[in-house]
N, C-alpha and C positions, 0 to 999 in steps of 0.2 A: 078603889079609885082607878088603879091600873087596869083592872078587869073591865070596868065601864069604858075606859078610853080605848082599850083593844077591841071591845065589842062594838063600839061606835065606828071605829075605823074599818072593821071587818064588814059591818052591815052596809056602810057606804061604798065600800070597794066591790061588794057583790051585787049591787044594784045594776041592772042593765043600763047602758048609756042611752041618752036621749037621741032619737033619730036625727034631730037637727044638728046635734054635735057630731054625729057620725058623718053627715053630709058635709059639714063645714071642714072637718078634718080630711075628708076625701078630696075636697077642692084644694086644700092647702098642699096635700101630697102631690096632686096632679100639677099644680103650679110650680112646685119645687122641682119636679122631674122635668117639666118643660124648660125651666130656667137653666137647669144643669145641662140639658142637651143643647140648648141654644149657646151657652157659654162654651161648651166643648166644641161645637161646630165652628164657632167664631175663632177660637184659638187655633183649631186645626187648619182652617182656611188661611189664617195669618201666617202660619209656619210653613205653608207650602212653598216650594220653589217656583219661581216664575217660569212660565213656559219659554222654550227657546224660540226666538224670532228668526225666521229664515228671511234673509234680505236678498232680493232679486236685483240683478242689474236693470237699469232703465230700459235697455234694448229688449229684454225678455218681457217686460210689462207691456211695451208697445206691440210686440209681436202677438202676445196673447190677446190684447184688445182688438187688434186687426182681425185675427182669426175669429173672434167672437162676433165682430161686426159682419164679417163675411157670412157667417153661419146664419145670422138673423135675417139677412136680406134675401136668402134663398139661393145664393150663389152655389154652384156645385162644388162639393168638397172632394178632394182626391181620396180615393179608396172607399168611397161611399158604396155600401151594398145596395144592389138593386133588387127589388122584389118582382120585377117583370111587368109592373104596371106603369112604368115611366113612359 
């Protein structure tokens, strides 16, 4: 009886698996890897330190805005290099 039981287990264990089972196990492994990487990236992002915010005084913001507006209207800028075609 034990020999028959061992023979039955050995014969079922040595049969090659079904291709559909291999494919479904492959999908499960890929889904598990994607889930692990997603969880790892989420935890890593949550534990990051926030970036330092540089606060500018209001005068600096106005001066930068004025300089940008002057550059857009085509006003000559100090120190602008000339290529000889002006």
